[in-house]
N, C-alpha and C positions, 0 to 999 in steps of 0.2 A: 853580869846581869842575872836577875832572878828568873827562875823557870816560870813562876806564876805571876802573871800581870793582869790587872783589870778583872780579877775573879775568873780568869780562864782556867779550865781544867788542865792539870799537869799530870804527867805520867813518867815514872822512873822505873826502868826495866833493868834488873840485875842479872848478870851472868852468875853462876854459882861456884864452880870449881875455880880456885885461884882468885876469886873476887870476894866471896863470903866465906867459903870453906877452904881451909888450908889442906888440900888433898895432895900436895906435891910429894911428901915423903911416902905416903901410901901408894901413889901412882908409880913412883920410881921402883918401889919394891915389887909391885905387881908386874910392871913392864920387864924387869929383870928376871922374874920367875917365868914369864912367857917367852923370853928371848930364845931359849934353847928349843922350845916346842915349835916355834914358828920360824926359826932360822934368821933372826936378826941380831944385831950387836947389843950387848948390855950397856947400860948407862954407867959410866965410871964417875966416881965422886969428884975427881979433879977436873972433869969436863962439864960439870953441871952449869956453872956460871957462864961458860962459853955457849952452851946450848940455849940458855935463857936469852941470849942476844940474837937468836935465829928465829925465823918464822916457822910455823908448824911444818910446812912442806920441806924446808931445809932440814929440820929436825928429823923428819921421816927419811929423807935421803941419806943423811949422815948415819943413821942407825941401820940403813939398808933394810927397812921394813918393806916386805913385799906388798905392792899396791893391791893386788888381787885378794890379799888376806886381811886387809884393814878392817872390813866389817866384822869378820870373825874374831879378830884380835880385840876390837872394841867390845864385842859381846862378852867375851871371856873376861876382859878386864873389868867390865861393869859388874859381872857376877861376883868376881873376887872382891870388888869394892863393897858390894852389898854385905858380904860376910864380915867386913871390918869397918863398916861405916860409923859405928859408935865410937871408934877410936880416933876419928877425925876431929880436929879442933876448928873453931871459928877464929878468923883473924881478930886479934885484940882491937876493940873499939868499934868493930862493924855492927854488932848487935845494938849498941847504944845509939849509933848514928841512924841505923835503919828505923828503930823505934821512934826517934825524934822526927825523922822525915815523915813517918806515918802520922804522928801527932800533929804535925804542921799542916796536914790535910792533903799531902801528896798521895796520888794513887800509885801504889807500888806493887811490883810483881817480879817474877823470876822467869827467865828463858834460858834453858840449859840443855846440853846433850846428855846430862846425867838422867837417871831414871826417877820417876815420881816416887818410887819406893825409897830410894836412897835419900832424896831431898827431904821428903816428909819425915823420915826417921830422924835425920840429923837436926832438923828444925825443932821437932818435938823434944829431942834430947836436951836442946839448949833453950827451950821455952821461947822460941822465936817464930811462933805460928801467927804472924801478923800480916802476911802478904795477901793482897786482894786476889791474886791469881798466880798459877804456876803452869808454864808451858814446858814440858819435859820431853826428853828423848828427841830433841831437835837434831836433824842431820847437819853435819859439818858445813855443807855447802848451802844450807837453806836459811841461815840466820837473817839475811837481809829481807828475804821474802816474809819471814815470820815477824820481823820488826814492823814491816808495812801492815801486815795483817792485824797485829796488836794495836797499832795506831788507829786503824779504821774501826776495829771492833770497839775500842773505848772512846771513839769519837773525839780524838785529841789532835790539835794542829801540830804539824811537824816541829815547829819552833818551841813547843811546850813538852817535847819528849826528850828524855835523857837516857841513854844506854850506858851502863856501867860494866866494863869488862876488863880483862887482863891480857888479852892476846891481840896480836896484829890483825888477825882475821876479824876480831870484833870491831876494830876501827874501820876496816874495809866495809864490813856489813852496815855499820851506822852511816857511813858516807853514801853507800849505795841506796840505803833507805831514806836518806836525807833527814836524819835526825841528829841531835847533838850527841857527842861521845865524850865520856869521862874514862880515860884509860888509867888503871891503877898499876903501880909498879911493884906490888908485893906478890904477884902471882906468877904465871908461867913465863911471860916475857918481862924483861927489865926495861927501865926507862930509856936506855940508850936506843934500843931498836923501836920501842913504841913511839918515841918522839919523831922518828923518821917518817912515820905514817900520819903525822899531823892531826892528832885528836884535838877536840875543842879544849879539853882539860887534860893535864897530865898530873896525876895526884900521887903523892908519896905517903899519905896517911889518911885514914878514914875521916878525920876531922876536916880535911880540905874538901871532901865531898859535901859535907854539911855547909861549909862556908860558900862553896860554889852555888849551891841551891838557894842559899840566902841572898845571893847577889854580892857577897863580899869578895869573891874572886871573879874577875871578868874572863870570859873565854878569849884565848888568843885568836888573832885574825887568821883564818884558815882559807 
Protein backbone atom coordinates (compact mmCIF):
# COMPACT_ATOMS: atom_id res chain seq x y z
CA UNK A 1 0.00 0.00 0.00
CA UNK A 2 1.13 3.54 -0.67
CA UNK A 3 2.03 5.79 2.23
CA UNK A 4 0.14 8.70 0.72
CA UNK A 5 -3.59 8.33 0.14
CA UNK A 6 -6.30 10.89 -0.53
CA UNK A 7 -3.77 13.74 -0.41
CA UNK A 8 -2.92 12.99 3.21
CA UNK A 9 0.44 14.26 4.44
CA UNK A 10 3.14 11.57 4.62
CA UNK A 11 6.34 11.45 6.63
CA UNK A 12 9.41 9.27 6.07
CA UNK A 13 11.96 9.28 8.90
CA UNK A 14 15.43 7.85 8.21
CA UNK A 15 17.99 6.51 10.60
CA UNK A 16 21.47 7.61 9.47
CA UNK A 17 24.29 5.20 10.42
CA UNK A 18 23.85 1.89 8.64
CA UNK A 19 20.82 3.14 6.72
CA UNK A 20 22.05 6.11 4.68
CA UNK A 21 25.73 6.21 5.64
CA UNK A 22 28.00 3.15 5.54
CA UNK A 23 29.75 3.81 8.85
CA UNK A 24 30.39 0.15 9.68
CA UNK A 25 34.09 0.05 8.72
CA UNK A 26 34.88 3.29 10.52
CA UNK A 27 32.86 2.22 13.56
CA UNK A 28 34.75 -1.07 13.89
CA UNK A 29 38.10 0.70 13.61
CA UNK A 30 37.06 3.20 16.26
CA UNK A 31 35.68 0.53 18.61
CA UNK A 32 38.87 -1.51 18.33
CA UNK A 33 40.98 1.56 19.11
CA UNK A 34 38.85 2.23 22.20
CA UNK A 35 38.79 -1.39 23.36
CA UNK A 36 42.09 -1.29 25.27
CA UNK A 37 41.34 2.11 26.80
CA UNK A 38 37.94 1.07 28.16
CA UNK A 39 38.61 -2.59 28.82
CA UNK A 40 36.40 -4.48 26.39
CA UNK A 41 37.00 -7.05 23.64
CA UNK A 42 38.08 -6.11 20.15
CA UNK A 43 35.88 -7.00 17.19
CA UNK A 44 37.54 -9.74 15.15
CA UNK A 45 36.95 -9.84 11.41
CA UNK A 46 35.81 -13.46 11.43
CA UNK A 47 33.04 -12.77 13.96
CA UNK A 48 31.53 -9.72 12.28
CA UNK A 49 28.80 -11.58 10.40
CA UNK A 50 27.88 -13.45 13.59
CA UNK A 51 27.64 -10.14 15.47
CA UNK A 52 25.34 -8.73 12.78
CA UNK A 53 22.80 -11.39 13.72
CA UNK A 54 22.73 -10.19 17.34
CA UNK A 55 20.81 -7.34 18.96
CA UNK A 56 22.66 -4.28 20.24
CA UNK A 57 22.58 -5.49 23.85
CA UNK A 58 23.78 -8.97 22.86
CA UNK A 59 26.59 -7.20 20.98
CA UNK A 60 27.46 -5.20 24.10
CA UNK A 61 27.46 -8.29 26.32
CA UNK A 62 29.57 -10.29 23.86
CA UNK A 63 32.25 -7.58 23.75
CA UNK A 64 31.99 -7.19 27.55
CA UNK A 65 31.52 -3.42 27.24
CA UNK A 66 31.11 -1.95 30.75
CA UNK A 67 27.56 -0.60 30.99
CA UNK A 68 28.62 2.27 33.24
CA UNK A 69 31.08 3.43 30.57
CA UNK A 70 28.75 3.33 27.56
CA UNK A 71 28.02 7.07 27.56
CA UNK A 72 31.71 7.95 27.69
CA UNK A 73 32.56 5.37 25.02
CA UNK A 74 29.87 6.77 22.71
CA UNK A 75 31.16 10.30 23.30
CA UNK A 76 34.73 9.30 22.42
CA UNK A 77 33.57 7.26 19.41
CA UNK A 78 31.56 10.16 18.06
CA UNK A 79 34.52 12.52 18.44
CA UNK A 80 36.70 10.10 16.47
CA UNK A 81 33.99 9.69 13.84
CA UNK A 82 33.90 13.47 13.42
CA UNK A 83 37.61 13.50 12.55
CA UNK A 84 37.04 10.90 9.83
CA UNK A 85 33.48 11.65 8.72
CA UNK A 86 34.41 12.69 5.18
CA UNK A 87 35.90 9.24 4.59
CA UNK A 88 32.47 7.66 5.06
CA UNK A 89 30.54 6.63 1.95
CA UNK A 90 26.78 6.61 1.40
CA UNK A 91 25.17 3.32 0.49
CA UNK A 92 24.87 2.99 -3.30
CA UNK A 93 21.40 3.89 -4.51
CA UNK A 94 20.29 5.67 -1.33
CA UNK A 95 20.92 9.27 -2.50
CA UNK A 96 18.90 8.68 -5.68
CA UNK A 97 16.00 7.05 -3.82
CA UNK A 98 15.95 9.80 -1.18
CA UNK A 99 15.86 12.52 -3.84
CA UNK A 100 13.06 10.74 -5.68
CA UNK A 101 11.00 10.37 -2.51
CA UNK A 102 11.48 14.08 -1.88
CA UNK A 103 10.43 14.90 -5.45
CA UNK A 104 7.31 12.75 -5.00
CA UNK A 105 6.20 15.12 -2.24
CA UNK A 106 7.00 13.05 0.82
CA UNK A 107 8.10 14.97 3.91
CA UNK A 108 11.51 13.44 4.77
CA UNK A 109 13.81 13.73 7.76
CA UNK A 110 16.57 12.10 9.76
CA UNK A 111 16.51 10.85 13.36
CA UNK A 112 19.87 9.62 14.61
CA UNK A 113 22.13 9.20 17.61
CA UNK A 114 24.94 10.67 15.51
CA UNK A 115 25.79 14.36 15.91
CA UNK A 116 24.39 17.21 13.84
CA UNK A 117 27.97 18.14 12.92
CA UNK A 118 28.71 14.71 11.47
CA UNK A 119 25.42 14.33 9.62
CA UNK A 120 25.54 17.83 8.14
CA UNK A 121 29.15 17.46 7.00
CA UNK A 122 28.52 14.14 5.25
CA UNK A 123 25.31 15.27 3.56
CA UNK A 124 27.10 18.40 2.32
CA UNK A 125 29.99 16.29 1.04
CA UNK A 126 27.58 14.18 -1.02
CA UNK A 127 25.28 17.04 -2.10
CA UNK A 128 22.33 15.47 -0.27
CA UNK A 129 21.04 18.43 1.73
CA UNK A 130 17.43 17.66 0.83
CA UNK A 131 15.91 16.78 4.21
CA UNK A 132 13.12 18.79 5.79
CA UNK A 133 14.46 18.23 9.29
CA UNK A 134 17.21 16.46 11.25
CA UNK A 135 16.87 15.31 14.86
CA UNK A 136 20.37 14.34 16.02
CA UNK A 137 22.10 13.09 19.18
CA UNK A 138 19.02 11.01 20.07
CA UNK A 139 19.59 8.78 23.09
CA UNK A 140 19.54 5.01 22.45
CA UNK A 141 16.46 4.40 24.58
CA UNK A 142 14.48 7.45 23.38
CA UNK A 143 13.79 6.57 19.73
CA UNK A 144 10.13 5.60 20.25
CA UNK A 145 9.45 8.79 22.20
CA UNK A 146 11.07 10.88 19.48
CA UNK A 147 9.13 9.11 16.71
CA UNK A 148 5.91 10.03 18.51
CA UNK A 149 7.15 13.59 18.95
CA UNK A 150 7.98 13.94 15.24
CA UNK A 151 4.60 12.53 14.21
CA UNK A 152 2.78 15.04 16.40
CA UNK A 153 5.07 17.91 15.42
CA UNK A 154 4.45 17.36 11.72
CA UNK A 155 0.75 16.58 12.24
CA UNK A 156 0.83 13.24 10.44
CA UNK A 157 -1.38 10.23 11.09
CA UNK A 158 0.46 7.13 12.32
CA UNK A 159 -0.53 5.16 9.22
CA UNK A 160 1.22 7.75 7.03
CA UNK A 161 4.56 7.59 8.88
CA UNK A 162 7.37 5.26 7.80
CA UNK A 163 10.55 4.82 9.81
CA UNK A 164 13.55 3.43 7.91
CA UNK A 165 16.33 1.86 9.99
CA UNK A 166 18.85 -0.96 10.15
CA UNK A 167 18.68 -2.27 13.72
CA UNK A 168 16.40 -4.45 15.80
CA UNK A 169 15.95 -1.60 18.25
CA UNK A 170 14.65 0.54 15.37
CA UNK A 171 11.92 -2.03 14.73
CA UNK A 172 11.06 -2.07 18.43
CA UNK A 173 10.89 1.73 18.52
CA UNK A 174 8.59 1.89 15.48
CA UNK A 175 6.27 -0.71 16.96
CA UNK A 176 6.14 1.15 20.28
CA UNK A 177 5.44 4.42 18.47
CA UNK A 178 2.80 2.66 16.32
CA UNK A 179 4.28 3.70 12.99
CA UNK A 180 5.25 1.60 9.98
CA UNK A 181 8.78 0.21 9.84
CA UNK A 182 11.05 -0.53 6.88
CA UNK A 183 14.07 -2.51 8.08
CA UNK A 184 17.07 -2.46 5.73
CA UNK A 185 19.45 -5.39 5.63
CA UNK A 186 22.63 -3.57 4.56
CA UNK A 187 23.43 -1.99 7.94
CA UNK A 188 24.24 -3.14 11.48
CA UNK A 189 21.80 -6.05 11.68
CA UNK A 190 21.26 -8.61 8.94
CA UNK A 191 17.96 -9.83 7.53
CA UNK A 192 17.99 -13.01 9.60
CA UNK A 193 17.63 -11.25 12.93
CA UNK A 194 15.62 -8.27 11.63
CA UNK A 195 12.96 -10.61 10.29
CA UNK A 196 12.44 -12.06 13.76
CA UNK A 197 11.31 -8.62 14.96
CA UNK A 198 8.61 -8.49 12.27
CA UNK A 199 9.03 -5.12 10.55
CA UNK A 200 6.33 -4.08 8.05
CA UNK A 201 8.93 -4.20 5.27
CA UNK A 202 12.24 -6.06 5.10
CA UNK A 203 14.30 -4.46 2.33
CA UNK A 204 17.44 -5.81 0.66
CA UNK A 205 18.16 -2.78 -1.57
CA UNK A 206 17.23 0.92 -1.73
CA UNK A 207 15.03 0.46 -4.80
CA UNK A 208 12.69 -1.70 -2.71
CA UNK A 209 12.13 1.28 -0.40
CA UNK A 210 10.99 3.34 -3.37
CA UNK A 211 8.73 0.49 -4.53
CA UNK A 212 7.19 0.19 -1.05
CA UNK A 213 6.42 3.91 -0.90
CA UNK A 214 4.85 3.74 -4.36
CA UNK A 215 2.62 0.92 -3.18
CA UNK A 216 4.29 -1.66 -5.40
CA UNK A 217 5.26 -3.77 -2.38
CA UNK A 218 2.60 -4.48 0.23
CA UNK A 219 3.59 -4.63 3.88
CA UNK A 220 3.54 -8.08 5.39
CA UNK A 221 0.81 -8.73 7.91
CA UNK A 222 2.30 -8.02 11.33
